[in-house]
TORKOL-4160 file (C-alpha; in steps of 0.2 Angstrom, whole numbers, padded with zeros to 4 digits, m for minus):
262
<pt num="1" X="0070" Y="m0726" Z="m0136"/>
<pt num="2" X="0078" Y="m0728" Z="m0119"/>
<pt num="3" X="0090" Y="m0713" Z="m0116"/>
<pt num="4" X="0103" Y="m0725" Z="m0109"/>
<pt num="5" X="0105" Y="m0733" Z="m0126"/>
<pt num="6" X="0114" Y="m0718" Z="m0133"/>
<pt num="7" X="0112" Y="m0724" Z="m0150"/>
<pt num="8" X="0113" Y="m0715" Z="m0166"/>
<pt num="9" X="0101" Y="m0701" Z="m0170"/>
<pt num="10" X="0097" Y="m0695" Z="m0187"/>
<pt num="11" X="0090" Y="m0677" Z="m0189"/>
<pt num="12" X="0083" Y="m0669" Z="m0204"/>
<pt num="13" X="0084" Y="m0650" Z="m0207"/>
<pt num="14" X="0099" Y="m0650" Z="m0195"/>
<pt num="15" X="0108" Y="m0635" Z="m0201"/>
<pt num="16" X="0097" Y="m0622" Z="m0191"/>
<pt num="17" X="0083" Y="m0619" Z="m0179"/>
<pt num="18" X="0074" Y="m0634" Z="m0171"/>
<pt num="19" X="0085" Y="m0647" Z="m0180"/>
<pt num="20" X="0101" Y="m0639" Z="m0174"/>
<pt num="21" X="0094" Y="m0638" Z="m0156"/>
<pt num="22" X="0090" Y="m0656" Z="m0157"/>
<pt num="23" X="0108" Y="m0660" Z="m0163"/>
<pt num="24" X="0116" Y="m0650" Z="m0149"/>
<pt num="25" X="0105" Y="m0658" Z="m0135"/>
<pt num="26" X="0108" Y="m0675" Z="m0141"/>
<pt num="27" X="0126" Y="m0673" Z="m0143"/>
<pt num="28" X="0127" Y="m0667" Z="m0125"/>
<pt num="29" X="0118" Y="m0683" Z="m0120"/>
<pt num="30" X="0131" Y="m0693" Z="m0129"/>
<pt num="31" X="0122" Y="m0699" Z="m0145"/>
<pt num="32" X="0131" Y="m0701" Z="m0161"/>
<pt num="33" X="0123" Y="m0690" Z="m0175"/>
<pt num="34" X="0118" Y="m0691" Z="m0193"/>
<pt num="35" X="0114" Y="m0673" Z="m0198"/>
<pt num="36" X="0104" Y="m0670" Z="m0214"/>
<pt num="37" X="0101" Y="m0654" Z="m0224"/>
<pt num="38" X="0104" Y="m0645" Z="m0240"/>
<pt num="39" X="0117" Y="m0633" Z="m0233"/>
<pt num="40" X="0133" Y="m0644" Z="m0232"/>
<pt num="41" X="0144" Y="m0630" Z="m0226"/>
<pt num="42" X="0133" Y="m0627" Z="m0211"/>
<pt num="43" X="0132" Y="m0645" Z="m0207"/>
<pt num="44" X="0151" Y="m0647" Z="m0208"/>
<pt num="45" X="0153" Y="m0633" Z="m0196"/>
<pt num="46" X="0141" Y="m0640" Z="m0184"/>
<pt num="47" X="0148" Y="m0657" Z="m0185"/>
<pt num="48" X="0165" Y="m0651" Z="m0181"/>
<pt num="49" X="0159" Y="m0641" Z="m0167"/>
<pt num="50" X="0149" Y="m0655" Z="m0159"/>
<pt num="51" X="0161" Y="m0669" Z="m0162"/>
<pt num="52" X="0175" Y="m0659" Z="m0154"/>
<pt num="53" X="0165" Y="m0653" Z="m0139"/>
<pt num="54" X="0156" Y="m0669" Z="m0134"/>
<pt num="55" X="0167" Y="m0683" Z="m0141"/>
<pt num="56" X="0154" Y="m0690" Z="m0152"/>
<pt num="57" X="0154" Y="m0697" Z="m0170"/>
<pt num="58" X="0145" Y="m0685" Z="m0182"/>
<pt num="59" X="0140" Y="m0690" Z="m0200"/>
<pt num="60" X="0134" Y="m0677" Z="m0213"/>
<pt num="61" X="0122" Y="m0681" Z="m0227"/>
<pt num="62" X="0119" Y="m0667" Z="m0240"/>
<pt num="63" X="0102" Y="m0670" Z="m0246"/>
<pt num="64" X="0087" Y="m0660" Z="m0254"/>
<pt num="65" X="0072" Y="m0669" Z="m0247"/>
<pt num="66" X="0061" Y="m0661" Z="m0261"/>
<pt num="67" X="0070" Y="m0673" Z="m0273"/>
<pt num="68" X="0069" Y="m0692" Z="m0275"/>
<pt num="69" X="0088" Y="m0693" Z="m0275"/>
<pt num="70" X="0089" Y="m0684" Z="m0258"/>
<pt num="71" X="0076" Y="m0694" Z="m0249"/>
<pt num="72" X="0083" Y="m0710" Z="m0256"/>
<pt num="73" X="0100" Y="m0706" Z="m0249"/>
<pt num="74" X="0093" Y="m0704" Z="m0232"/>
<pt num="75" X="0082" Y="m0719" Z="m0234"/>
<pt num="76" X="0097" Y="m0730" Z="m0238"/>
<pt num="77" X="0106" Y="m0723" Z="m0222"/>
<pt num="78" X="0091" Y="m0727" Z="m0211"/>
<pt num="79" X="0090" Y="m0745" Z="m0218"/>
<pt num="80" X="0107" Y="m0749" Z="m0211"/>
<pt num="81" X="0098" Y="m0752" Z="m0195"/>
<pt num="82" X="0109" Y="m0743" Z="m0183"/>
<pt num="83" X="0099" Y="m0727" Z="m0181"/>
<pt num="84" X="0089" Y="m0728" Z="m0165"/>
<pt num="85" X="0081" Y="m0710" Z="m0166"/>
<pt num="86" X="0074" Y="m0702" Z="m0181"/>
<pt num="87" X="0069" Y="m0684" Z="m0180"/>
<pt num="88" X="0059" Y="m0679" Z="m0195"/>
<pt num="89" X="0061" Y="m0660" Z="m0193"/>
<pt num="90" X="0064" Y="m0654" Z="m0211"/>
<pt num="91" X="0050" Y="m0643" Z="m0218"/>
<pt num="92" X="0045" Y="m0625" Z="m0223"/>
<pt num="93" X="0030" Y="m0615" Z="m0225"/>
<pt num="94" X="0023" Y="m0602" Z="m0238"/>
<pt num="95" X="0011" Y="m0588" Z="m0234"/>
<pt num="96" X="m0001" Y="m0579" Z="m0246"/>
<pt num="97" X="m0017" Y="m0583" Z="m0255"/>
<pt num="98" X="m0016" Y="m0600" Z="m0263"/>
<pt num="99" X="m0021" Y="m0594" Z="m0280"/>
<pt num="100" X="m0008" Y="m0581" Z="m0281"/>
<pt num="101" X="0007" Y="m0593" Z="m0275"/>
<pt num="102" X="0018" Y="m0602" Z="m0287"/>
<pt num="103" X="0011" Y="m0620" Z="m0288"/>
<pt num="104" X="0029" Y="m0627" Z="m0290"/>
<pt num="105" X="0034" Y="m0621" Z="m0273"/>
<pt num="106" X="0017" Y="m0627" Z="m0265"/>
<pt num="107" X="0021" Y="m0644" Z="m0272"/>
<pt num="108" X="0039" Y="m0644" Z="m0266"/>
<pt num="109" X="0032" Y="m0640" Z="m0249"/>
<pt num="110" X="0021" Y="m0655" Z="m0250"/>
<pt num="111" X="0036" Y="m0666" Z="m0255"/>
<pt num="112" X="0046" Y="m0660" Z="m0240"/>
<pt num="113" X="0033" Y="m0659" Z="m0227"/>
<pt num="114" X="0023" Y="m0674" Z="m0231"/>
<pt num="115" X="0031" Y="m0686" Z="m0244"/>
<pt num="116" X="0049" Y="m0686" Z="m0237"/>
<pt num="117" X="0043" Y="m0688" Z="m0219"/>
<pt num="118" X="0032" Y="m0703" Z="m0224"/>
<pt num="119" X="0046" Y="m0711" Z="m0233"/>
<pt num="120" X="0059" Y="m0709" Z="m0220"/>
<pt num="121" X="0047" Y="m0715" Z="m0206"/>
<pt num="122" X="0044" Y="m0730" Z="m0216"/>
<pt num="123" X="0063" Y="m0733" Z="m0219"/>
<pt num="124" X="0066" Y="m0731" Z="m0200"/>
<pt num="125" X="0052" Y="m0742" Z="m0194"/>
<pt num="126" X="0057" Y="m0757" Z="m0203"/>
<pt num="127" X="0074" Y="m0760" Z="m0193"/>
<pt num="128" X="0066" Y="m0752" Z="m0177"/>
<pt num="129" X="0051" Y="m0764" Z="m0176"/>
<pt num="130" X="0063" Y="m0779" Z="m0181"/>
<pt num="131" X="0075" Y="m0774" Z="m0167"/>
<pt num="132" X="0060" Y="m0769" Z="m0155"/>
<pt num="133" X="0069" Y="m0753" Z="m0150"/>
<pt num="134" X="0070" Y="m0735" Z="m0156"/>
<pt num="135" X="0060" Y="m0719" Z="m0158"/>
<pt num="136" X="0054" Y="m0707" Z="m0170"/>
<pt num="137" X="0049" Y="m0688" Z="m0168"/>
<pt num="138" X="0039" Y="m0681" Z="m0182"/>
<pt num="139" X="0039" Y="m0662" Z="m0181"/>
<pt num="140" X="0022" Y="m0654" Z="m0185"/>
<pt num="141" X="0015" Y="m0638" Z="m0178"/>
<pt num="142" X="0001" Y="m0630" Z="m0169"/>
<pt num="143" X="m0005" Y="m0626" Z="m0186"/>
<pt num="144" X="m0010" Y="m0644" Z="m0188"/>
<pt num="145" X="m0025" Y="m0641" Z="m0177"/>
<pt num="146" X="m0034" Y="m0629" Z="m0188"/>
<pt num="147" X="m0035" Y="m0624" Z="m0206"/>
<pt num="148" X="m0026" Y="m0607" Z="m0209"/>
<pt num="149" X="m0031" Y="m0596" Z="m0223"/>
<pt num="150" X="m0016" Y="m0588" Z="m0231"/>
<pt num="151" X="m0006" Y="m0603" Z="m0224"/>
<pt num="152" X="m0017" Y="m0616" Z="m0232"/>
<pt num="153" X="m0004" Y="m0628" Z="m0239"/>
<pt num="154" X="0007" Y="m0627" Z="m0223"/>
<pt num="155" X="m0007" Y="m0630" Z="m0211"/>
<pt num="156" X="m0013" Y="m0645" Z="m0221"/>
<pt num="157" X="0004" Y="m0653" Z="m0222"/>
<pt num="158" X="0005" Y="m0652" Z="m0203"/>
<pt num="159" X="m0012" Y="m0659" Z="m0201"/>
<pt num="160" X="m0006" Y="m0674" Z="m0211"/>
<pt num="161" X="0009" Y="m0676" Z="m0200"/>
<pt num="162" X="m0001" Y="m0675" Z="m0184"/>
<pt num="163" X="m0014" Y="m0688" Z="m0190"/>
<pt num="164" X="m0001" Y="m0699" Z="m0198"/>
<pt num="165" X="0010" Y="m0699" Z="m0183"/>
<pt num="166" X="m0004" Y="m0703" Z="m0171"/>
<pt num="167" X="m0009" Y="m0718" Z="m0181"/>
<pt num="168" X="0009" Y="m0724" Z="m0182"/>
<pt num="169" X="0011" Y="m0722" Z="m0163"/>
<pt num="170" X="m0003" Y="m0734" Z="m0160"/>
<pt num="171" X="0005" Y="m0747" Z="m0173"/>
<pt num="172" X="0023" Y="m0745" Z="m0167"/>
<pt num="173" X="0020" Y="m0747" Z="m0148"/>
<pt num="174" X="0016" Y="m0765" Z="m0150"/>
<pt num="175" X="0034" Y="m0767" Z="m0156"/>
<pt num="176" X="0042" Y="m0757" Z="m0142"/>
<pt num="177" X="0045" Y="m0742" Z="m0154"/>
<pt num="178" X="0040" Y="m0725" Z="m0147"/>
<pt num="179" X="0033" Y="m0712" Z="m0160"/>
<pt num="180" X="0029" Y="m0694" Z="m0155"/>
<pt num="181" X="0022" Y="m0679" Z="m0164"/>
<pt num="182" X="0030" Y="m0663" Z="m0159"/>
<pt num="183" X="0018" Y="m0648" Z="m0162"/>
<pt num="184" X="0027" Y="m0632" Z="m0157"/>
<pt num="185" X="0020" Y="m0614" Z="m0159"/>
<pt num="186" X="0030" Y="m0600" Z="m0164"/>
<pt num="187" X="0049" Y="m0602" Z="m0160"/>
<pt num="188" X="0063" Y="m0589" Z="m0163"/>
<pt num="189" X="0071" Y="m0597" Z="m0178"/>
<pt num="190" X="0074" Y="m0593" Z="m0197"/>
<pt num="191" X="0057" Y="m0602" Z="m0201"/>
<pt num="192" X="0047" Y="m0586" Z="m0200"/>
<pt num="193" X="0059" Y="m0576" Z="m0211"/>
<pt num="194" X="0059" Y="m0590" Z="m0225"/>
<pt num="195" X="0040" Y="m0591" Z="m0224"/>
<pt num="196" X="0038" Y="m0572" Z="m0225"/>
<pt num="197" X="0029" Y="m0571" Z="m0208"/>
<pt num="198" X="0030" Y="m0554" Z="m0198"/>
<pt num="199" X="0035" Y="m0559" Z="m0180"/>
<pt num="200" X="0028" Y="m0543" Z="m0173"/>
<pt num="201" X="0010" Y="m0549" Z="m0177"/>
<pt num="202" X="0012" Y="m0562" Z="m0163"/>
<pt num="203" X="0012" Y="m0558" Z="m0144"/>
<pt num="204" X="0028" Y="m0561" Z="m0135"/>
<pt num="205" X="0019" Y="m0574" Z="m0123"/>
<pt num="206" X="0016" Y="m0585" Z="m0138"/>
<pt num="207" X="0034" Y="m0588" Z="m0142"/>
<pt num="208" X="0043" Y="m0604" Z="m0135"/>
<pt num="209" X="0062" Y="m0606" Z="m0133"/>
<pt num="210" X="0069" Y="m0618" Z="m0145"/>
<pt num="211" X="0078" Y="m0628" Z="m0131"/>
<pt num="212" X="0061" Y="m0630" Z="m0122"/>
<pt num="213" X="0054" Y="m0637" Z="m0138"/>
<pt num="214" X="0067" Y="m0650" Z="m0139"/>
<pt num="215" X="0066" Y="m0654" Z="m0121"/>
<pt num="216" X="0047" Y="m0657" Z="m0123"/>
<pt num="217" X="0049" Y="m0668" Z="m0138"/>
<pt num="218" X="0062" Y="m0679" Z="m0129"/>
<pt num="219" X="0052" Y="m0680" Z="m0113"/>
<pt num="220" X="0037" Y="m0685" Z="m0123"/>
<pt num="221" X="0046" Y="m0698" Z="m0132"/>
<pt num="222" X="0053" Y="m0706" Z="m0116"/>
<pt num="223" X="0036" Y="m0706" Z="m0109"/>
<pt num="224" X="0029" Y="m0714" Z="m0125"/>
<pt num="225" X="0016" Y="m0700" Z="m0128"/>
<pt num="226" X="0009" Y="m0698" Z="m0145"/>
<pt num="227" X="0008" Y="m0679" Z="m0145"/>
<pt num="228" X="0017" Y="m0664" Z="m0136"/>
<pt num="229" X="0013" Y="m0646" Z="m0138"/>
<pt num="230" X="0026" Y="m0636" Z="m0129"/>
<pt num="231" X="0021" Y="m0620" Z="m0119"/>
<pt num="232" X="0005" Y="m0618" Z="m0109"/>
<pt num="233" X="m0002" Y="m0605" Z="m0121"/>
<pt num="234" X="0000" Y="m0615" Z="m0136"/>
<pt num="235" X="m0007" Y="m0631" Z="m0128"/>
<pt num="236" X="m0022" Y="m0621" Z="m0123"/>
<pt num="237" X="m0025" Y="m0614" Z="m0140"/>
<pt num="238" X="m0023" Y="m0631" Z="m0148"/>
<pt num="239" X="m0035" Y="m0638" Z="m0136"/>
<pt num="240" X="m0048" Y="m0625" Z="m0138"/>
<pt num="241" X="m0050" Y="m0628" Z="m0157"/>
<pt num="242" X="m0059" Y="m0645" Z="m0152"/>
<pt num="243" X="m0073" Y="m0635" Z="m0143"/>
<pt num="244" X="m0076" Y="m0621" Z="m0156"/>
<pt num="245" X="m0087" Y="m0623" Z="m0172"/>
<pt num="246" X="m0076" Y="m0625" Z="m0187"/>
<pt num="247" X="m0082" Y="m0609" Z="m0196"/>
<pt num="248" X="m0076" Y="m0599" Z="m0181"/>
<pt num="249" X="m0059" Y="m0608" Z="m0180"/>
<pt num="250" X="m0055" Y="m0604" Z="m0198"/>
<pt num="251" X="m0061" Y="m0586" Z="m0196"/>
<pt num="252" X="m0050" Y="m0583" Z="m0181"/>
<pt num="253" X="m0035" Y="m0591" Z="m0190"/>
<pt num="254" X="m0038" Y="m0581" Z="m0205"/>
<pt num="255" X="m0039" Y="m0565" Z="m0196"/>
<pt num="256" X="m0023" Y="m0569" Z="m0187"/>
<pt num="257" X="m0014" Y="m0572" Z="m0204"/>
<pt num="258" X="m0024" Y="m0558" Z="m0214"/>
<pt num="259" X="m0008" Y="m0548" Z="m0217"/>
<pt num="260" X="0005" Y="m0561" Z="m0216"/>
<pt num="261" X="0017" Y="m0560" Z="m0231"/>
<pt num="262" X="0011" Y="m0543" Z="m0236"/>
């Protein structure tokens, strides 16, 4: 998406963390916004702040993307054809031995991280390819590059997002649509608290500022790159998994998450 277009951007999971940072940066750049999340009060507060500070139109959609109804409402909005940037950011993780975790929550994780992202990508691509303009950022994680014991469902969903987005990137570029997969490492947001991850287990150099993550994604989208991994340490770690035997990759990942959630 050409930055000069200043078209509407729809952001899922916009009430906090990376999604909120996307909203703030895009509003500063003059884009109108469609903010999607479950927590309407937080969306309304953010919408009022950004519309007043940057003189942009901000629309709010309260939607639970674990439900057909919630995803359907956002699909309907995307099919109107005026959204030039979709940021599929909504998602969450769970931590623990898979056999001991509630299956309903694991399936909900699959619904939000995979099914909703796929459906919204499909809804956005129709108008974008027809109009031959637009962009999609799908938020994955450095967890996408290896299986992670005690984080099995999350890492598997993000591997799907990475591979799916790479494939769609190749398909969409023939229609002048840019599709990028954002794969951040640890970011100081409420994600870790929700997932039950102890932040103290991760070295300080592994953390990336949320604004730097958003900058990396928007730069990659403009440059029509399929993947961006913000942070030199995170990029090196993600790249190194291609050179190591898989048994070693999963053992190292398992050791890092051995005490996660306990």
